N, C-alpha and C positions, 0 to 999 in steps of 0.2 A: 415350200414353206409348210413344214410339217407341224410345228408346235407354236401356238400363240398363247402368250400369258397376259392375263388381265388382273392387275392388282386392284383390289376392291377396298376403298376407304369407307368413310362414314357418310358420304354424300347420298342424299335421298334419290339422286339420279343415277346411281351406280349401275342399275340395270340397263340404262340406255347405252352406256359405254360397252357393257357386256354384249348387248344385242348387236351393236355395230361390229364388234369383234366376231361374233358368231356368224353374222351375215357375210363378213369378209372370209372367214374360215370356210364357209360353205362353197365358196368359189374355188378354193384350193384343196378341198377335202382335208383340211387341217384339223388337228385336235385343239381344243381350247382348255387351258388351265386357268383356274382362278385362285387367287391367294388373298388372304385377309391381311390388310396392313394395319398394324396396331403398335402402340408403344406402351410399355409397362413401367410405371414408376412407383417405388415404394421402399419400405425399409427392408434390409437384407433378410431378416428373419421370416418375413411373410412373402418374399418375392416369388418363391416357387409356387405357393398356393395361389397367389394372385395371377401368375402366368398361366396356370392350369385353368383357372376360371375364365380368363380372358380368351384363351385358346378355344375353350368349349363354346363360349358365346359367339366367338368369331366364326366357327364352323356353322353354327345355327344361322347366323346372318348370311353367310355365303349360300346356304341352301335356300334361304328366303329370296335372295337376289336371283339365283338361278331359276327359281320357280316362276319368276316374272318374265322369263325370256322364252321366245319361240326358238327351240333348239334346232329345228330344221335338219334333223338327223346328224347334227354335229355332236361329236363326243365331247362332253364337258366334264372335266375332272377337277378335284380340289387339290391344290399343291400346298403342302404344309412346310413350315420352317420354324426354327426356334432361334432366338437371338436377334441380332441386328438385321434390318430389312435388306441392306445391300449384301451382307454376307449370305442371307437366305436366297436372294436372287442369283448370286453367283453359284451357290450350291445346287440350286434347281437347274441352272443352265448347264452345269457340269454333268448332272444326272440325266437330263432328258434332251438338252440342246434346245434352247429357246431361239426361235427364228425371228420373233417379233414381240415387242411389248406394245400393248394398246392401253393408253391412259387418256384421261380428260385433263384439260387445263384447269387452273384454279377456279375460274368462273367466267361466264359470258357477260356478267353484269358490268355495265359501263362504269359503275361506281367502284367496282373492285379494282384495286391497283395492280394486283399480281396476275401475271399470265400463268406462271408456274409457281406453286408453293414450295415449301421446304422439302416435302417428301417426294413429289414428282420431279423436282429439280435434282435431288440427289440420285434418283434412279437413272436419269439421263447422264448426269455428270460422272457418276462413279461406277458405271458399267460400260461395257462395249456393245451392249445389246441394241440392235436397231429398234427405234421407238416410233410409234405412230401416235401423235397427239390429236385427239378427235374432239372438236368443240361440242359442248353439251347440247343435246337435242338433235345432233346431226344424224340423218338417216343415210345408210350406206347406198351408194350408187357407183357404178364402174367409173374409173378415172380415165376420161378421154384425153384430157390435156394436163400434163405435168410440167410445172415450172421448177427447174433445178437451178438454184442461185448460189453463187460462191464468189470469193475474191481471189482464190488461187485454184487453178485447174490441175494442180499436181496431185496425183494419187499413186502411192507406191504399191498398193495391193488392189488388184481388180476385184477381188471377192467382196470388197467393201460395198460394191454396187449390186450385189446379188439380190437383195430385196427389191430394189428399183427395177432390175432386169426382169425378175419374176412377175412383178406387177405389170410392166410394159407388155410382156409376152402374153399374159393372161387376158388383158383387156384391149390389146392392140392400141396401147396408148401412144399419143404423140408427146415427145419430150422436147421441151424447149430449154436451152441453156442460157443462163444470164451470168456473164462475168462482169462483176462490178469493180471498177478501178477506183480505189480510195487513195487519199493522200499518202504518199510514201510507197506506193506500189512499185514493184521491180519488174524487169522484163521476164524474169523467171515465173512470176505470178501469171503472166499471160500465156504460158505454155499449158495447154489443156490435154489431159490424158486421152490417149486414143480410144480407150474403152468408153469414155464419156461421149466422145464425138461419134463413135460407132452406133450408139443407141439413140442419138438425138436427130431431130429433123432440122433444127435451126439453132444458131448461137448468136446472141446479141451482146455487145459490149456497151457499158454505160459508166459514166463517172459520177460519183456521189460522195458526200462527206462520210457516209457509212454504208456498209453492205446492206444493212437492213432497210435504209431509206431507198436504195436502188431497187431492192426486191419489192418493197411496198408499192412503189410507183409502177413497176412492171405488172404486179398483180392486178392493179386497177385497169391496166391496158389490155392484158390478154385473158383475164378472168379464168384462171386455171381451176381444175377440180382438186388438185393436190399440189402442195409445195414440198419440195425436197431440199434439205440443207445438210451441210456437213458440220459436225462438231469436232473442232480441232483446236489446237493451241493458237493457231493463227488463221482465223477464218471468220465466218459470219458472226459467231458468238465469241470472238476472241476475249472480250471482257466479260460478257454475260456468264460464261461457263466458269468463271473464277469464283462465283458464289452459287449457292443452291437455289435461290429464288430469282425469278426474272420478272421485272416490272413491265407492265403493258406499254409504258413510255419507251422501253428499250426494245421490246419485241412482242408482237401479237399477231394473230391471224384468225380470220373467221372461217378458214377452210382447214381440212386435215393437213398436218405437217409431218412428213417423214424425216426423222433425224438419223443420219448415218454417222457412226463414230469413226473417226480416223485419227484418234489421238496418239496411236502408236506409229504413225507414219513419219 
């Protein structure tokens, strides 16, 4: 895990997410890149000037956020992009190779309806970059127990699991698999990739109305340090990923969530 990218928005708690990423990076001797997330709207005649002003103020804000963080000898760099956020992420990924995105959910506030807002949701939905969603205020600690939940154990590419394998090897984590059988499941869904089985210690099968409900119940039983899920057309977030925002009534977690994209399988 060489390069970790942290998109910084307007949240006053942005430095907490960056600190978490830095603490994680220190374990892997990774570099951390930060990028400002902003949107420019205006008339075409002044758009260039406005963009330049926003970009300048964005860099100043990034420096301010970085200044609040204990770098712990981790190299922190500013990644710049112009244009659409997703295009920028893909360009940066092509240039340096992003191994992990670290983002915060929309809010921990129980009154807040959204788990992921439009921007964070787009980053997960429209890129193939592994993403770690870290609840605001969470302090980094090694992941001793990882729950990996899914409704289909089929993976066509083993490399999808690379971030999970690296984390397991670094922290000697125990990985528990949870296969949730939902209405309409097929025998094919019950086939679990050998690469998943090889890195796990146990596997449990459960039946629930939705994969999320099965995962939620199991979280309460095993109390994991990290939840790992797959984003695919037919999986945990089959319906959730069709839109950019995710409501807490549909999915939410009080622990870090590692999202691995398998949309190309």
